[in-house]
N, C-alpha and C positions, 0 to 999 in steps of 0.2 A: 564617530561613536565607538570605534574600536576596530580591531583588525578584521580583515575579511576571513571567511571560512577557509581554513587551511585544507590542503589536499590530504585526503585520507586514503589509506591503503588497505587495511583489513576491515571489511565491511560485513557486519552480521546481517543475515537474511533469514526469513522463515522459509524452510524447505531446503532442498539440496541444490547444487549447481545446475543451472538450466531452468530454475523456477522463474516465475514472472518477477519475483523480488530481485533476482539478479539483474534482469533487464532494467528495472528501475534504478538499481544501484549504479549500473554502467552509465545510464542516462544522466545521473546527477554527479557522480564522482569521477567518471571517465572509465575507459575500458581497461586501464592498467590497475586493476584491483585484485585482491585476494578475498574471495568470499568465505565467510565463516558460517557454516550451516547451523541452523537451530531447528529442532523438530517441533517446537511450539513457540507461540508468541512470548510466553513467560520465560522460556529459555533464551529467547532473543534478548530480552531485557537484562537477564542475568549476565550474559556474555558481553553485552555492550557496556555494562557498568564496570567491567573488569579491564583496566588498561593493559593487562598482560595478554589479553586475548583479542581485543578489537580496538579500532580507532573510531568507528562510527557504525551506523545501522540505517537500514531503510525499513519502514513499517507501513503496511497497508492500513488505511484508516477509514476509507469509505469507497463504495462502489456505486456507479450510476444506476444499477438495477437493484442490487440487494440492500443498498443503504449503508448506514454507518456500522462499523464494527465496534460495538459498545464496550466489549471487554478490553479492547486496546486503549480506549480513552481512560479506563480505570487504571490500567497498568502504567500509562504515561503520567497520570497525575500523582501517583505514589512513587515514581522513580526519581532519580537524580539526573535525568536526561533532558535536553532542550531541543526544540525543533529549530533546525538551521536551514530548512528549505523544503520544497515539495516537488513532486513529479506526478504528472497526469499521464497514464499509460493506457492505450487501448488494449483490451484483452482479446487477442485473437486466438481462438482454439483451433488446433490443427490435428488431424488424424495421422499418427505416425506408425511406422512398422519397419521391420528389417528390410534392407534393400533387396529387391527382387520379389517381395511379397505383394500380391495384388489384393484389392479390397475384398473380392469374393473369397479369398483364402482365409479370412479372419473368422474365428469362432467366438472370440471374446475381445472386448475393448475395456481397458482399465483406466481409471482416472479418479481425481477427487470428486466427491458427490456433487459439488457445485458445478464443476466443469461438465459432468455427465448431464446434469439438468439443463445446462445452457445449450446443449447440443441434441436435446431429445428429438426435435423435429427431424433432424438429419437421419437419425437411426430408425425412424418409422419406415424408411425405405429399405431397411436391412433388418427385418424382424428376427431373423435367425441368429443374429449376433447378440451374445449375452453381455450386458453392461455390468462391470464389476467395480465396486467402490474401493478406492485406495486412500492412503494418507496424503498423497501429494502428486501433482501432475508430473513433475520432473522425475520423481521416484518411479512412477509407472513406466516412463521412458527408459530409465536406467535398468529396471527389471527386465525389460525385453532384451536389452543389450547384453546383460549378464548371462541370461539363460538362453540366448539365441532362440527365442520363442517365435516360431514362424507362423503360428496361428493366433497370436495375440497382438492387438494394436493398443495404442495409448493416445489419449488426448492431452496435448501439451503444447509448449511454445516452440517457435522456430529455433530458439537458442537450445532447447532440450534436444531437438533433432540434430543440431550441429555437435553438441557435447557428446552424444552417445551414438553417433554414426547411423542415424535412422533416416529413412526416406519419408517425405511428406506425401501421403496418399491423397489427402484432400485438405486443402488449406481453408481456413476461415469457415468452419462448419457450425459456428454458433448461430442460434436462431435469431438473436437480436444483435446486429453488428455494432450498434451504438452502445458498446459495453466498455466503460472506462473505470479504472481504479485510480484513486488518489493515494499516493504514498508520501509519507513524511521522512525526511532525512534527519537523523538524530545524532547528537554528540553529547558527551558528558558535560554537565552544566558549566563547569569551569574551564572548558577547553577552548572556547571561542568568545569573541566579543560580538557586538552588533555590526553587521556590514553597513558600509556607508550608504548603500542604495536600498536599505531595508524599507519596505513599505507595507508589510503585512504583519499582523500579530495574531497569535493564538493564545487565548486566556481561558480560565475556568473560574467559576464563582458560584456562590449561592446568594439568594436574596431573602429579605425578610418575608415571613409567611403572612403577607397582608396585601390588600388590593393595591395595584399600581406600582409595586416595587420593581418588577421587571421593566415596566414601561418607562420608569424614570431613568433607568440605566441605558435603555435603548435610545432614549431622547438625547442623552449625551452624545452618542455616536452620530445621530442625525444632525444635531446642532453644530458639530465640529466637521461636518461634511465627510464623515467616514462611511465606507461602504461595507455593510454587514454581509459577508459572503456565506456564512454558515452559522447556525445556532442549533445545538443539540442538547436535549435534556436527558439526564440519567438519574434513575432513582437512587436516593441515599439509603444505604443499608441501615436498618434500625430506626429509620424515621419515615414511617408510612406516609405516602402522598407528599413528601418533600423531595426536591430535586436539586441536583447540581447541574449547572449549565456550562457547556463548552461553546465558545464562540470564536470565529475568525473574522477579522475585518481588515480592510486596506485603508491607508491614509498616507499623506505625505510624511508626517512625523508621528508614527504610531505610539512611540514612547511617551509623547506629551499627552495623548488621549488616555493612555493607561493611567496616568496620574489622576486625571479627572474621574475615571471610572472607579478608582480606589475610594473616592469619597462617597460612592453609592453602595459599597459593600465592604464588609470587614475582612473578607477572606479571599480577595481576588488573587489568583496565582497566574503568573506569566509563564506560559509553556514555551514561548519562543517569539522572537522578532526577527524577520528574515525577508528576503526578496521573493515576491510572489512569482509563481509560474503561470504563464498565460495558457489557459486551456483552449485547444483548438481541435475541432473535429477534423480528422484526417484519415485518408485511406492508407497512409503509410503507418504500419503498426510498430515495427521495431527497426528504425532506420539504420541503426548501427550494426545490425546482424545481417550477414550475407550468407545465404545457403546455396551451395553449388548444386546444379541440377543433377 
């Protein structure tokens, strides 16, 4: 069907080095990459569209606890980027501080609001520690390193600890350990073909505003033996109570099923055809990252 996904070197991530996006990028593209930080998802799309700045990107699209990131679906459908793969990453939140600092020394802990919320149960045991919201988990770690802040901790990844020379005071402090994020690997639309082993497709579409229209499309998937792994509805701006659907499905020859789906809708858009990643619950969070004691 086309050449395999080429090795990419400059990878756009949301956040700064040490963010979970970088761990996902390493898992998909390999460890020998240069990350291109973006402070927002919109900036990530802008940088990934520019061949002078990047070769590819990784994008968080859904979390097993918080659900889908709807804004990223909207950015994806209006971009000139294609999905070339996916990564499932367990999100392990760790309490970091400068070497030599003990947990009772901390007066504040900084991190992204979602990370703080995920670790709320842990900090009930430490009520005198003030929780401070920041823009990014990795930036919170970098802040401690820059300012040599001995009374401030951060919640961030093991990679952030390695990047900024911090110690892990308490590993895996998240309340719900079964916390996974699915990331998409993105390339510019004309950069790659369909891999020979592609068995998954991501598409978006609308249906006629009449009874049974969605059921007819889903029946095509069922009749062809495809496995619908996700379907997400997003409101269409300016059209109250009408929705755009995003769907992922696996099949032996997904491109053939896409042609059948096009007969059921006038505006089906293919976001990507790629090799699926098999999700496995594992205690090993970041197998490629080794932190010295």
